[in-house]
Each structure stands twice: as C-alpha cells, then as structure tokens.
Backbone bond lengths (Angstrom), bond angles and torsions (degrees), N, CA, C in turn:
res aa  C-N    CA-C-N  psi(-1)  N-CA   C-N-CA  omega(-1)  CA-C   N-CA-C  phi
1 X - - - 1.366 - - 1.528 107.83 -
2 X 1.390 115.81 129.13 1.463 118.29 -175.46 1.577 108.69 -116.69
3 X 1.354 111.86 66.86 1.455 120.03 175.30 1.547 107.53 -164.61
4 X 1.339 113.34 173.45 1.452 122.91 179.18 1.573 109.32 -115.00
5 X 1.320 113.10 135.97 1.444 120.78 175.39 1.548 109.77 -82.66
6 X 1.294 114.93 133.53 1.461 116.38 174.54 1.471 113.25 -59.40
7 X 1.335 122.39 127.08 1.504 125.58 -171.00 1.509 110.45 -52.27
8 X 1.271 119.23 118.64 1.515 124.69 178.35 1.481 115.53 -61.50
9 X 1.402 113.46 -30.26 1.500 116.35 -176.82 1.564 110.70 -74.73
10 X 1.268 122.51 -12.29 1.431 120.37 -176.94 1.543 107.18 -78.56
11 X 1.289 116.82 129.58 1.471 123.98 174.18 1.535 111.28 -126.95
12 X 1.289 115.20 138.76 1.547 120.69 -179.77 1.497 108.55 -62.72
13 X 1.367 120.26 -33.13 1.499 120.08 179.74 1.496 114.05 -80.97
14 X 1.316 113.91 134.40 1.596 115.61 176.18 1.553 107.03 -69.21
15 X 1.351 118.23 -46.14 1.435 120.08 175.44 1.502 108.89 -121.61
16 X 1.332 120.97 114.94 1.403 118.86 -179.94 1.488 119.65 -51.78
17 X 1.329 117.49 131.61 1.442 119.00 -178.01 1.473 112.79 97.83
18 X 1.388 119.51 -15.30 1.456 118.93 -176.53 1.569 105.20 -115.85
19 X 1.366 115.18 148.30 1.502 120.87 -177.99 1.502 115.02 -76.51
20 X 1.287 116.64 45.97 1.520 122.17 175.67 1.470 106.62 -118.94
21 X 1.406 114.06 118.06 1.466 117.63 -173.34 1.597 108.11 -117.62
22 X 1.306 112.85 155.28 1.457 119.92 -179.42 1.561 108.09 -63.38
23 X 1.263 119.73 -31.65 1.436 122.73 -177.68 1.486 112.09 -58.71
24 X 1.338 113.25 -50.84 1.488 119.45 177.28 1.511 114.46 -64.12
25 X 1.431 117.72 -34.77 1.359 125.52 176.48 1.605 106.68 -64.29
26 X 1.288 118.63 -42.32 1.425 121.55 -175.33 1.534 108.60 -64.98
27 X 1.343 117.14 -35.72 1.442 118.29 171.84 1.422 116.57 -53.94
28 X 1.410 115.18 -46.59 1.443 124.70 -176.52 1.561 107.10 -66.55
29 X 1.420 116.97 -39.78 1.421 117.55 177.13 1.583 110.53 -65.33
30 X 1.307 118.70 -39.07 1.431 121.36 177.60 1.468 114.59 -58.03
31 X 1.376 113.41 -46.48 1.516 119.65 -177.09 1.529 106.32 -66.96
32 X 1.407 113.26 -40.86 1.555 116.43 -178.99 1.520 113.08 -60.16
33 X 1.378 117.68 -44.40 1.374 120.92 -177.51 1.524 112.08 -65.52
34 X 1.359 114.17 -39.60 1.509 120.08 -177.67 1.533 106.04 -68.63
35 X 1.331 117.49 -39.34 1.554 120.87 175.99 1.573 112.51 -62.44
36 X 1.319 117.06 -41.51 1.472 119.63 -178.74 1.509 109.55 -68.71
37 X 1.369 122.22 -41.71 1.332 126.83 176.04 1.510 116.07 -61.28
38 X 1.389 115.34 -40.93 1.352 125.44 175.30 1.574 110.30 -62.80
39 X 1.298 114.93 -46.87 1.524 122.51 176.37 1.524 110.42 -59.81
40 X 1.298 116.60 -45.24 1.505 120.90 177.57 1.489 112.60 -50.58
41 X 1.365 114.40 -45.24 1.581 122.88 -175.42 1.512 103.70 -69.62
42 X 1.372 118.06 -40.79 1.476 120.51 -177.89 1.467 111.11 -61.33
43 X 1.347 113.04 -45.37 1.584 117.33 -174.43 1.481 107.61 -70.71
44 X 1.384 123.64 -23.04 1.368 126.00 -179.84 1.558 114.02 -92.47
45 X 1.336 113.22 8.88 1.445 117.50 177.38 1.498 116.12 75.63
46 X 1.264 120.07 20.59 1.420 125.64 177.97 1.529 111.94 -80.71
47 X 1.256 120.39 -21.51 1.526 126.63 176.84 1.491 109.81 -148.06
48 X 1.309 116.53 135.95 1.473 123.79 -179.93 1.489 111.96 -93.97
49 X 1.372 116.36 78.38 1.415 119.01 173.23 1.618 107.52 -131.40
50 X 1.267 118.70 153.72 1.503 119.97 177.87 1.492 107.50 -81.51
51 X 1.352 114.68 170.69 1.413 121.00 177.39 1.481 112.91 -64.93
52 X 1.448 117.43 -39.81 1.426 123.13 176.52 1.553 108.96 -62.42
53 X 1.256 119.84 -40.76 1.447 122.00 -178.43 1.537 110.37 -69.70
54 X 1.316 113.56 -35.42 1.475 117.42 175.77 1.492 109.76 -61.51
55 X 1.351 117.80 -44.92 1.434 119.20 -179.84 1.512 114.94 -67.90
56 X 1.368 116.03 -30.60 1.469 123.03 177.18 1.541 108.84 -69.60
57 X 1.387 116.69 -40.29 1.447 121.26 176.17 1.479 111.30 -57.00
58 X 1.292 116.48 -50.64 1.482 121.20 -177.02 1.462 112.37 -67.01
59 X 1.312 120.70 -40.67 1.431 124.41 178.90 1.511 110.76 -57.74
60 X 1.304 117.54 -55.95 1.414 121.63 -179.08 1.583 117.35 -72.45
61 X 1.221 117.15 -32.19 1.492 120.00 172.93 1.532 111.80 -70.40
62 X 1.267 118.27 -43.38 1.518 123.14 172.80 1.546 110.26 -57.32
63 X 1.323 116.19 -47.07 1.490 118.80 -179.53 1.392 110.37 -64.58
64 X 1.433 121.24 -44.73 1.421 121.59 175.03 1.541 115.58 -59.94
65 X 1.310 110.99 -36.11 1.539 119.14 -176.06 1.559 104.99 -65.52
66 X 1.314 116.40 -45.93 1.457 116.66 -171.60 1.511 109.66 -68.36
67 X 1.412 115.06 -36.94 1.459 121.18 -175.21 1.592 106.03 -71.01
68 X 1.302 116.81 -47.38 1.513 117.91 178.26 1.489 111.87 -60.59
69 X 1.289 115.51 -47.46 1.540 122.66 -176.45 1.577 108.19 -58.93
70 X 1.297 119.21 -42.09 1.359 122.09 -179.40 1.545 115.29 -68.72
71 X 1.365 112.17 -47.11 1.439 119.98 179.01 1.523 113.90 -57.04
72 X 1.343 114.34 -50.00 1.485 117.63 -176.33 1.578 108.44 -69.70
73 X 1.304 119.51 -39.77 1.412 121.99 178.38 1.608 110.82 -57.90
74 X 1.318 113.32 -42.72 1.476 110.75 -173.96 1.547 112.46 -84.55
75 X 1.283 117.53 -32.32 1.413 120.71 -179.41 1.552 118.04 -90.75
76 X 1.241 118.65 -18.56 1.481 126.49 175.28 1.528 114.08 -94.27
77 X 1.410 106.59 -55.96 1.476 113.49 -171.25 1.503 114.98 -88.74
78 X 1.333 119.61 -9.80 1.403 121.08 176.00 1.472 110.13 -104.97
79 X 1.343 112.31 120.97 1.498 117.59 -174.67 1.460 113.24 -101.02
80 X 1.415 119.99 6.58 1.375 119.32 178.61 1.474 117.78 -74.39
81 X 1.309 114.04 -21.27 1.516 121.61 -179.13 1.418 112.45 82.24
82 X 1.337 122.21 4.14 1.509 121.29 -175.04 1.478 110.65 -67.82
83 X 1.283 119.57 -30.57 1.486 122.55 179.41 1.491 114.82 -76.35
84 X 1.293 114.83 -22.50 1.502 119.57 172.21 1.398 111.23 -77.80
85 X 1.283 118.11 -36.33 1.541 122.42 -179.88 1.515 106.84 -80.78
86 X 1.337 123.53 -28.34 1.421 125.20 -177.32 1.553 111.68 -136.18
87 X 1.334 117.44 67.46 1.458 119.61 -169.98 1.513 113.72 -58.73
88 X 1.293 120.07 -23.40 1.393 121.52 179.64 1.494 115.52 -62.04
89 X 1.343 112.06 -17.73 1.506 116.06 179.55 1.488 113.16 -76.30
90 X 1.296 114.16 -13.29 1.546 116.83 -177.05 1.528 109.51 -61.67
91 X 1.312 120.57 -30.51 1.451 122.39 175.44 1.552 114.23 -124.01
92 X 1.284 110.44 30.96 1.577 119.90 173.53 1.430 109.98 -93.79
93 X 1.347 119.82 112.75 1.451 121.83 -173.58 1.503 116.77 -90.67
94 X 1.377 119.84 13.11 1.394 124.60 -179.82 1.529 112.00 -113.22
95 X 1.219 117.56 155.53 1.475 122.51 173.86 1.552 111.10 -89.28
96 X 1.322 114.18 -174.16 1.521 115.04 -177.47 1.546 112.70 -66.24
97 X 1.303 118.51 -17.98 1.502 126.59 -178.94 1.561 110.24 -97.49
98 X 1.320 110.53 8.18 1.560 113.73 178.87 1.522 112.82 68.04
99 X 1.329 115.97 22.59 1.488 118.27 178.06 1.556 103.90 -89.58
100 X 1.292 110.96 143.72 1.518 120.69 -179.85 1.523 105.97 -72.11
101 X 1.368 117.85 115.78 1.476 116.52 -179.23 1.579 109.15 -127.47
102 X 1.384 117.36 -1.44 1.386 122.19 178.88 1.476 109.95 77.16
103 X 1.405 111.49 -170.99 1.484 119.27 179.18 1.510 106.76 -96.70
104 X 1.287 117.81 107.81 1.521 124.42 -172.32 1.507 106.43 -97.11
105 X 1.342 118.09 108.94 1.493 126.50 -178.55 1.415 115.39 109.36
106 X 1.315 113.56 112.40 1.399 121.18 -178.23 1.580 109.06 -132.78
107 X 1.207 119.78 144.95 1.492 125.53 179.92 1.496 108.89 -112.41
108 X 1.364 116.09 120.49 1.511 121.07 175.11 1.444 108.74 -56.00
109 X 1.314 122.87 -49.27 1.368 124.81 -170.08 1.580 111.75 -65.58
110 X 1.351 110.15 -38.86 1.517 117.23 175.94 1.526 109.36 -64.53
111 X 1.328 113.66 -39.79 1.526 118.34 179.04 1.542 110.26 -61.26
112 X 1.430 113.17 -43.70 1.412 113.82 179.95 1.526 114.31 -61.73
113 X 1.383 114.11 -43.42 1.477 116.28 176.03 1.580 116.30 -57.29
114 X 1.380 111.70 -49.86 1.402 119.02 175.91 1.494 116.39 -56.47
115 X 1.366 118.27 -44.97 1.418 125.70 177.40 1.530 112.82 -61.63
116 X 1.310 114.77 -43.32 1.619 118.41 -179.76 1.565 107.05 -67.15
117 X 1.390 117.61 -45.49 1.464 118.08 178.91 1.473 109.84 -57.98
118 X 1.276 118.54 -50.32 1.576 120.06 -178.94 1.525 109.27 -60.76
119 X 1.329 116.71 -43.81 1.496 118.42 -179.71 1.462 114.41 -59.79
120 X 1.436 118.10 -42.36 1.409 121.27 177.62 1.475 112.34 -59.22
121 X 1.315 112.78 -48.79 1.475 118.67 -175.70 1.549 110.37 -60.04
122 X 1.401 114.75 -48.30 1.449 116.87 179.89 1.498 114.51 -63.00
123 X 1.255 116.66 -40.05 1.469 118.89 179.11 1.484 114.94 -67.66
124 X 1.307 117.50 -33.05 1.449 123.00 171.90 1.545 111.33 -65.00
125 X 1.289 112.30 -41.00 1.530 115.81 179.23 1.538 112.47 -65.40
126 X 1.354 114.30 -38.92 1.515 119.81 -179.82 1.413 113.47 -89.95
127 X 1.383 119.85 -1.18 1.508 125.14 -174.65 1.521 111.11 57.49
128 X 1.349 118.42 44.00 1.504 122.58 176.07 1.460 103.97 -106.19
129 X 1.372 111.38 157.38 1.489 120.48 178.58 1.483 107.80 -75.39
130 X 1.266 120.10 111.02 1.533 121.80 176.03 1.460 111.29 -58.12
131 X 1.365 118.36 -36.76 1.496 117.90 -178.01 1.531 112.61 -71.54
132 X 1.214 118.92 -29.55 1.456 120.70 174.23 1.502 110.00 -68.49
133 X 1.315 116.62 -47.07 1.513 121.85 -179.40 1.519 106.61 -61.76
134 X 1.360 119.69 -49.20 1.411 120.65 -178.04 1.554 113.59 -58.71
135 X 1.367 115.04 -44.86 1.478 117.85 177.33 1.545 111.18 -58.68
136 X 1.324 115.65 -41.50 1.490 120.74 -177.45 1.547 105.70 -68.25
137 X 1.239 124.68 -41.63 1.419 125.98 -172.93 1.492 109.32 -71.50
138 X 1.365 118.82 -45.68 1.565 116.49 -175.79 1.502 111.97 -73.32
139 X 1.367 117.92 -7.81 1.475 117.12 173.67 1.529 110.92 -69.00
140 X 1.340 114.65 -25.32 1.473 119.31 178.14 1.508 119.44 -108.48
141 X 1.398 115.65 -18.56 1.370 122.05 -174.21 1.572 114.44 -55.13
142 X 1.411 117.27 -46.86 1.479 115.83 178.99 1.460 117.68 -60.93
143 X 1.303 119.97 -28.38 1.547 116.90 175.27 1.450 110.85 -73.06
144 X 1.378 118.35 -33.33 1.443 119.75 178.58 1.504 109.30 -67.64
145 X 1.408 113.73 -40.88 1.453 122.25 -175.08 1.554 110.56 -56.05
146 X 1.340 114.70 -34.63 1.431 123.61 178.56 1.460 111.25 -45.89
147 X 1.329 121.06 -43.56 1.412 127.36 -171.62 1.528 111.03 -80.14
148 X 1.367 116.73 -24.27 1.438 120.61 170.37 1.564 111.40 -64.50
149 X 1.303 114.53 -41.26 1.453 115.30 -179.05 1.527 111.13 -76.04
150 X 1.275 116.37 -28.34 1.518 120.48 173.78 1.582 109.18 -63.69
151 X 1.383 115.32 -34.61 1.432 120.03 -179.19 1.557 108.75 -68.68
152 X 1.437 116.57 -38.48 1.458 119.37 172.52 1.534 111.12 -59.97
153 X 1.320 118.26 -43.96 1.531 120.53 175.92 1.496 111.22 -56.05
154 X 1.269 115.95 -50.59 1.452 119.72 -177.75 1.484 113.04 -61.68
155 X 1.311 116.22 -34.00 1.436 120.70 173.20 1.571 116.72 -70.57
156 X 1.306 113.05 -17.64 1.469 122.40 179.72 1.543 109.11 76.62
157 X 1.283 119.77 29.70 1.467 122.78 -173.85 1.493 110.95 -119.46
158 X 1.303 116.19 172.36 1.451 122.64 177.65 1.570 111.28 56.70
159 X 1.362 114.65 37.88 1.458 118.95 179.50 1.523 110.61 -65.96
160 X 1.302 114.40 171.13 1.406 123.21 -178.70 1.550 116.14 -90.07
161 X 1.309 114.42 -170.16 1.407 119.17 -179.80 1.503 112.19 -81.06
162 X 1.294 122.71 164.21 1.441 125.16 174.69 1.452 114.93 -58.60
163 X 1.382 120.26 136.41 1.397 120.11 179.49 1.589 105.09 -145.88
164 X 1.353 112.82 153.45 1.512 122.30 172.08 1.454 109.27 -99.54
165 X 1.344 123.28 -0.44 1.443 123.05 -175.49 1.566 109.61 -76.86
166 X 1.379 112.34 157.45 1.414 115.50 179.04 1.565 119.26 -60.03
167 X 1.319 112.80 -10.54 1.474 116.84 175.87 1.500 112.93 -87.65
168 X 1.382 115.84 -1.80 1.477 117.23 176.03 1.557 114.48 -61.78
169 X 1.228 115.81 141.73 1.425 124.26 179.13 1.562 117.65 -126.27
170 X 1.271 120.71 130.41 1.435 123.75 179.86 1.556 108.10 -80.35
171 X 1.348 116.84 112.26 1.432 123.34 175.07 1.401 108.95 -92.93
172 X 1.363 119.63 123.05 1.480 123.75 -170.89 1.567 111.33 -62.43
173 X 1.367 117.45 -27.52 1.503 119.90 -175.27 1.441 111.49 -100.53
174 X 1.308 118.05 3.00 1.523 116.62 179.25 1.508 106.24 -76.64
175 X 1.381 115.35 144.03 1.355 118.26 -175.52 1.540 115.92 -70.11
176 X 1.350 115.50 149.63 1.484 115.89 -176.61 1.556 109.62 -79.18
177 X 1.259 114.93 155.52 1.494 122.01 -178.14 1.537 108.13 -115.24
178 X 1.290 113.22 137.98 1.481 118.68 -176.95 1.467 115.34 -68.28
179 X 1.332 115.31 130.47 1.474 120.05 179.45 1.480 111.33 -74.13
180 X 1.334 121.20 0.83 1.524 123.48 171.46 1.430 110.64 -66.44
181 X 1.400 117.93 -20.99 1.447 119.30 -178.43 1.555 109.73 -85.93
182 X 1.224 119.21 137.01 1.495 122.48 178.79 1.461 114.36 -57.38
183 X 1.387 116.06 -47.26 1.456 122.12 179.43 1.442 115.95 -59.30
184 X 1.363 116.01 -32.71 1.409 120.39 178.64 1.536 107.37 -70.93
185 X 1.287 121.87 -47.11 1.388 123.62 -179.67 1.568 113.55 -61.98
186 X 1.341 113.16 -37.41 1.444 119.53 -177.21 1.546 107.93 -66.82
187 X 1.303 115.78 -43.16 1.543 117.17 -179.94 1.503 109.68 -71.23
188 X 1.295 121.07 -41.18 1.403 124.46 -179.89 1.543 108.80 -60.41
189 X 1.293 121.09 -41.93 1.440 125.46 177.50 1.454 112.59 -64.95
190 X 1.381 117.90 -41.50 1.474 122.48 177.68 1.502 117.72 -62.76
191 X 1.357 113.09 -33.19 1.452 117.66 179.76 1.528 115.41 -98.42
192 X 1.349 114.08 -3.33 1.523 119.98 173.98 1.547 108.76 84.72
193 X 1.309 119.94 36.81 1.533 119.28 177.24 1.515 104.96 -106.37
194 X 1.323 116.68 126.21 1.412 121.73 -179.89 1.530 111.87 -82.57
195 X 1.357 116.85 159.07 1.378 122.77 179.61 1.512 111.23 -162.13
196 X 1.298 118.36 161.48 1.393 122.54 175.29 1.573 109.37 -110.95
197 X 1.417 116.14 159.44 1.462 116.45 -173.43 1.599 112.24 -58.42
198 X 1.272 115.74 126.12 1.485 125.67 177.60 1.579 114.42 75.65
199 X 1.337 112.66 12.60 1.486 117.02 175.77 1.519 112.13 -81.90
200 X 1.361 113.30 162.61 1.507 114.67 175.93 1.458 108.45 -93.28
201 X 1.316 114.16 139.57 1.408 123.36 -175.62 1.567 111.81 -120.79
202 X 1.331 114.32 126.39 1.505 116.91 175.87 1.558 109.06 -89.71
203 X 1.329 113.37 102.53 1.477 116.42 -175.15 1.511 111.38 -91.32
204 X 1.401 114.89 162.78 1.447 117.44 178.94 1.427 113.42 -62.49
205 X 1.327 121.82 151.66 1.477 124.75 178.62 1.478 108.60 -136.32
206 X 1.343 113.44 157.53 1.583 117.88 178.41 1.534 105.02 -67.84
207 X 1.293 117.81 129.52 1.495 120.46 168.76 1.518 107.74 -72.09
208 X 1.345 116.24 76.08 1.456 124.09 -170.84 1.623 106.56 -70.28
209 X 1.281 116.85 -25.84 1.532 118.57 177.74 1.500 110.79 -59.48
210 X 1.345 114.44 -39.59 1.426 120.09 -179.89 1.562 112.08 -71.88
211 X 1.300 114.42 -40.44 1.432 118.99 176.35 1.546 108.59 -58.04
212 X 1.282 116.76 -45.38 1.512 123.09 -178.80 1.517 106.97 -64.32
213 X 1.279 118.89 -47.92 1.483 121.88 -176.53 1.552 109.55 -58.06
214 X 1.372 120.26 -37.33 1.420 119.56 -178.03 1.551 111.63 -84.69
215 X 1.330 117.01 -44.27 1.492 113.88 -171.10 1.542 112.46 -88.15
216 X 1.366 118.16 -33.96 1.487 118.75 178.14 1.463 106.64 -88.19
217 X 1.274 122.05 -12.12 1.505 123.43 -179.51 1.540 110.26 -105.34
218 X 1.377 115.31 -85.58 1.430 119.68 -168.78 1.507 109.53 -64.15
219 X 1.304 120.34 -48.56 1.458 124.84 -176.39 1.531 113.68 -60.12
220 X 1.334 114.17 -47.99 1.496 118.58 176.65 1.502 110.18 -65.74
221 X 1.315 116.96 -43.88 1.492 118.07 177.97 1.541 113.75 -53.85
222 X 1.326 114.45 -44.89 1.564 118.28 178.16 1.435 110.25 -58.80
223 X 1.326 121.47 -46.89 1.368 124.00 -176.46 1.574 113.88 -64.33
224 X 1.378 115.18 -44.35 1.477 115.03 177.61 1.514 112.51 -72.87
225 X 1.318 118.82 -41.49 1.446 121.50 -172.13 1.513 111.79 -70.05
226 X 1.344 115.86 -44.59 1.444 120.77 -174.62 1.527 118.45 -97.73
227 X 1.362 113.33 -14.75 1.529 115.22 -179.99 1.551 112.53 -111.40
228 X 1.297 118.23 -40.29 1.480 120.52 -174.81 1.418 113.66 -99.70
229 X 1.397 122.19 -29.35 1.442 123.73 -170.48 1.509 112.49 -67.03
230 X 1.323 119.50 -42.64 1.458 118.29 -175.70 1.596 114.93 -79.74
231 X 1.405 117.16 -4.52 1.415 118.62 177.97 1.531 111.47 -76.84
232 X 1.324 118.24 142.48 1.396 122.81 174.63 1.535 105.18 -74.09
233 X 1.357 120.37 115.72 1.426 122.07 176.48 1.508 109.32 -149.40
234 X 1.292 112.27 168.95 1.466 123.13 -174.59 1.599 106.06 -65.54
235 X 1.311 112.97 138.24 1.554 120.32 -176.55 1.611 104.54 -60.06
236 X 1.252 112.86 139.53 1.425 118.10 -178.17 1.545 113.73 98.91
237 X 1.292 118.13 -13.14 1.502 121.94 178.53 1.465 111.69 -62.61
238 X 1.384 114.98 -50.04 1.439 116.98 -177.75 1.536 114.85 -60.04
239 X 1.368 114.66 -35.06 1.450 117.93 174.54 1.454 110.47 -64.83
240 X 1.274 121.35 -41.09 1.421 123.87 177.34 1.497 112.49 -64.16
241 X 1.320 117.98 -40.05 1.504 121.89 176.11 1.433 110.24 -64.31
242 X 1.345 120.09 -42.36 1.425 119.90 178.05 1.481 113.61 -64.87
243 X 1.281 120.81 -45.67 1.479 123.99 -178.76 1.631 108.11 -59.59
244 X 1.309 113.24 -42.79 1.565 115.72 -177.85 1.474 105.95 -71.02
245 X 1.356 121.21 -48.69 1.456 123.60 -175.04 1.474 112.04 -60.17
246 X 1.324 117.48 -50.47 1.426 121.77 177.22 1.475 114.44 -57.52
247 X 1.401 113.01 -46.72 1.438 119.57 179.47 1.484 115.56 -57.84
248 X 1.284 117.48 -43.02 1.474 126.09 -179.03 1.521 109.71 -65.24
249 X 1.361 111.78 -54.81 1.551 117.55 -179.17 1.546 111.34 -58.73
250 X 1.308 114.37 -46.61 1.522 119.00 -174.82 1.599 107.69 -66.38
251 X 1.289 115.16 -39.90 1.392 122.62 -174.91 1.576 110.73 -57.02
252 X 1.308 115.18 -43.02 1.507 120.71 179.37 1.552 110.85 -80.26
253 X 1.330 118.32 -33.68 1.391 117.50 178.39 1.560 114.87 -69.15
254 X 1.344 112.31 -23.80 1.491 119.92 174.60 1.571 113.41 -61.70
255 X 1.376 113.21 -17.87 1.526 112.97 176.15 1.563 106.65 -78.28
256 X 1.299 121.86 -13.86 1.452 121.94 176.63 1.563 109.09 -101.14
257 X 1.326 122.31 -11.77 1.415 121.98 -177.45 1.501 110.14 -105.41
258 X 1.307 116.89 136.67 1.468 124.51 -174.92 1.492 108.61 -71.54
259 X 1.377 118.92 125.63 1.497 117.37 178.66 1.584 104.71 -79.16
260 X 1.267 113.23 171.88 1.502 119.60 178.99 1.532 111.43 -61.58
261 X 1.285 117.36 125.32 1.462 122.74 -168.59 1.586 109.65 -64.00
262 X 1.370 117.96 -30.84 1.456 118.65 179.20 1.553 110.28 -84.07
263 X 1.366 119.31 -6.20 1.492 118.50 172.75 1.468 109.59 -105.65
264 X 1.337 117.38 -42.31 1.449 114.68 177.85 1.521 114.97 74.46
265 X 1.362 116.63 -133.99 1.351 119.59 -176.97 1.567 106.61 -119.33
266 X 1.336 120.53 105.83 1.508 121.66 177.23 1.520 113.04 -58.33
267 X 1.309 113.11 -31.54 1.556 119.65 176.16 1.481 105.56 -113.40
268 X 1.254 120.88 113.61 1.526 122.75 -179.09 1.518 105.58 -129.08
269 X 1.382 115.99 89.71 1.412 124.59 177.68 1.534 113.13 -95.83
270 X 1.465 114.97 -15.26 1.443 116.96 179.12 1.474 109.85 -95.03
271 X 1.373 116.46 -162.76 1.430 121.28 178.41 1.507 112.94 -71.77
272 X 1.307 115.98 151.15 1.495 119.80 -174.58 1.495 109.13 -59.31
273 X 1.323 114.34 131.20 1.500 119.23 -173.78 1.599 107.57 -141.48
274 X 1.319 114.01 142.55 1.474 117.75 171.81 1.470 106.28 -71.05
275 X 1.375 118.10 152.33 1.417 122.61 179.48 1.466 113.71 -58.26
276 X 1.351 120.11 -29.34 1.425 120.77 -177.49 1.480 115.77 -79.99
277 X 1.419 121.55 0.76 1.368 124.29 -169.32 1.556 107.34 -131.58
278 X 1.289 115.72 132.06 1.447 120.19 176.51 1.529 110.61 -91.46
279 X 1.332 114.90 118.16 1.523 118.62 176.74 1.518 114.36 -124.22
280 X 1.272 116.08 -23.39 1.538 116.16 179.43 1.525 108.51 -155.25
281 X 1.368 115.17 142.99 1.411 123.02 178.29 1.576 108.86 -72.11
282 X 1.322 115.78 -11.29 1.487 118.42 177.94 1.465 117.61 -84.85
283 X 1.313 114.83 -1.82 1.454 122.00 168.80 1.538 112.89 -90.93
284 X 1.323 113.66 106.82 1.496 118.95 -167.09 1.525 107.33 -106.85
285 X 1.374 110.68 135.02 1.506 121.88 -176.02 1.514 106.56 -90.41
286 X 1.377 116.64 164.30 1.486 118.80 176.76 1.632 110.96 -63.71
287 X 1.311 113.28 -35.35 1.497 113.61 176.51 1.465 112.16 -62.11
288 X 1.391 120.30 -36.11 1.410 117.50 176.98 1.517 117.74 -71.16
289 X 1.411 112.45 -25.50 1.472 114.63 176.02 1.530 109.00 -69.23
290 X 1.400 117.76 -41.50 1.429 119.01 173.89 1.510 112.25 -60.02
291 X 1.346 117.38 -40.39 1.502 116.82 -179.78 1.489 112.73 -65.22
292 X 1.356 118.15 -37.32 1.472 118.31 177.16 1.508 111.13 -65.02
293 X 1.369 116.91 -36.79 1.492 118.35 172.82 1.531 108.99 -60.53
294 X 1.342 121.32 -41.06 1.398 122.75 -179.29 1.500 112.44 -62.16
295 X 1.294 118.65 -40.55 1.389 123.11 173.43 1.493 114.39 -58.18
296 X 1.274 116.90 -50.24 1.414 120.25 173.15 1.535 116.43 -57.30
297 X 1.333 111.15 -40.17 1.504 117.30 179.87 1.530 108.73 -65.26
298 X 1.357 117.81 -39.73 1.414 122.85 -178.89 1.582 110.62 -65.49
299 X 1.247 115.97 -39.89 1.457 121.26 177.54 1.489 106.98 -65.66
300 X 1.356 119.38 -46.66 1.422 121.64 -177.15 1.516 111.58 -62.39
301 X 1.288 118.08 -39.52 1.438 121.47 176.76 1.498 116.23 -59.07
302 X 1.383 112.79 -45.21 1.500 117.34 177.95 1.467 114.08 -64.64
303 X 1.366 115.51 -42.40 1.457 119.89 -179.91 1.484 111.34 -70.03
304 X 1.354 118.32 -38.54 1.476 121.17 176.00 1.461 113.05 -58.45
305 X 1.381 114.48 -48.85 1.458 118.18 -174.19 1.517 109.08 -69.48
306 X 1.290 121.55 -36.34 1.485 124.37 173.92 1.466 110.66 -58.25
307 X 1.278 119.44 -47.66 1.436 125.28 -178.41 1.572 110.40 -60.42
308 X 1.403 116.50 -48.58 1.385 121.27 174.95 1.538 114.83 -58.08
309 X 1.343 116.85 -45.35 1.420 122.83 174.64 1.464 113.36 -58.85
310 X 1.366 118.75 -42.05 1.463 123.97 -179.10 1.486 108.74 -64.02
311 X 1.329 118.92 -45.53 1.432 121.93 179.65 1.541 112.90 -64.47
312 X 1.331 116.35 -39.39 1.520 117.55 176.21 1.496 110.18 -63.33
313 X 1.342 119.50 -43.02 1.463 124.32 -178.87 1.537 111.65 -65.31
314 X 1.341 113.27 -30.45 1.468 116.59 -178.92 1.481 116.24 -86.93
315 X 1.397 118.65 -10.71 1.359 125.53 -176.86 1.513 115.17 -84.54
C-alpha cells in the first residue's frame, strides 16, 4: 500500500460527548499567539499603542474577522441558497434539533476583509495609524494561522485532491469515487486499493491542510518575522508583503486542495476535470481567484504607500 491512513486516534472533540472541539480551540490558540507576538513588538517599541488600545484592536478585529469569514463562507461557498432564504442562519449556532454545533464554515478571505474593515474603523476612532497596526499584526498572523489549518486537519475536512504519491492520505469522511471511471481504477490499482466493479472507492488525497499549515503559516511567518520586520521601511509595506506572500503560496497550494464540488472551477481553460483530480493549471478555483486579488491588493498597498511617502518627503 502506497498511502497513509488518517490517524484513527484523532477526534474532533476535546472531551467525547461534550460540544467542545479542537477546531474551536485552535482558533483560540491562533488568536492568542497573534496577540502575544503583537504585544512583544509593542513592548519592544515597534509600535506606539497602549495596552488598552491593543486589547481594543484585537476585540474589534476578531469580531470583524468572524463576521466576514462567516458571511463569505455562507454566501459564496454555499450554493444551496438556504442562507439567502433564511439569512439569520448565518450566525445561528444550533442545528434543527437545537444541539449546539457552532458556526460551521469559515472563509479565510472573508475573515481578512472583515478584519481589515474593523481595524480601519477602530484605528480611525482611536486616531491610530492603521498601517502601523496592520504591519505589526501581520508579523504574527501567519504563525497563528498555522493552528487554524491544524484544526481543519483534526476535523478531517478540507482534504486535498486525489494523488498516487506516498504523501497521499485516506480521509475517512472524504466521498467515495466510482470505479466506473478509468482514472479512479488506475489510481486505486497503483496504490493497492481493492474495489469491485461500479463500487465507490475512497482514494488517497493530499493532506493539503498540513501543506497550508506549514507554507502559509510557519514558512511565511519566518520570512516576515526574521527578514522583513526588522528593516526600516514605509508603513504598510509588511501588510503588502503578507498579502502578496500569502496570495502566491495559497494560489499554488490550491492545486493540491480540492475545491468545493458544487462550485468546481469558475475558470476552466484546461481539459474537463472533476474537482477531486488535478489535470491542468488552467482550471482555476474560487480560492485562487481570491488569492490573485490578494496579490494585486498587496502590490497596490506597497505602491500606494510609497507614493504617499514620496509626496510627504517632497512637500
């Protein structure tokens, strides 16, 4: 067998039978790490805000992040239309039996938009430089983000596309694929998975959550924290670097991650391909469209801040 089985000992629940999940805990860890790294920079004189202002920044940004992440996840990635018909369900944490299930489904890009909007509004209210706050925050955000993706892995969700490589992992909740298709039989044969004619086969998939945790998290954090943070540069530069860096890394990792089956590829310039299989880099997912927008936004931020700085220096 040329694949890895998803660890059976991993459970989404922290304590079986209680509605406390590792995914929610990982969000708290992510926010906590980002807070500690922000405070580290504040104590070392890298940003002039008070402790109360820092607490206010995090409260409003996290609130905006959760609202934005939930709205985009429900209105962009859900194609059933139920949230358009019943918008109160967007923030309704109970199922039809009134069991607490939390808010299932968050969009990173929606969270980014919501967090930025909330940060701008709070900084204007407190007369703080948004650009300084943003640069300080993004120096720690990637490391916190690492734990969000680990939460996805623990949940056994957001798995990658099918692969025959030794890195492939069998996720127990991934949908089976019909052995009527030649490519399903070919991959099953190559990794040693048996099947009967017409049966559904659970094929190995890229553990894309772990790819994202490392490259969008640890790797990007190391670059920003140790390479760019200490340099004297125009306020807003680190925000631009983060947007560009995350956008580029996530764009390429999306080729390993399975897009939502009911959305597929909004831009399909390559050969017809099922969402679970990579056939062409010209088939672009919704996430990649958002990432491309992030890259453009990051370039725009850097150019804009340089122009503003040049005008101030020349006046």
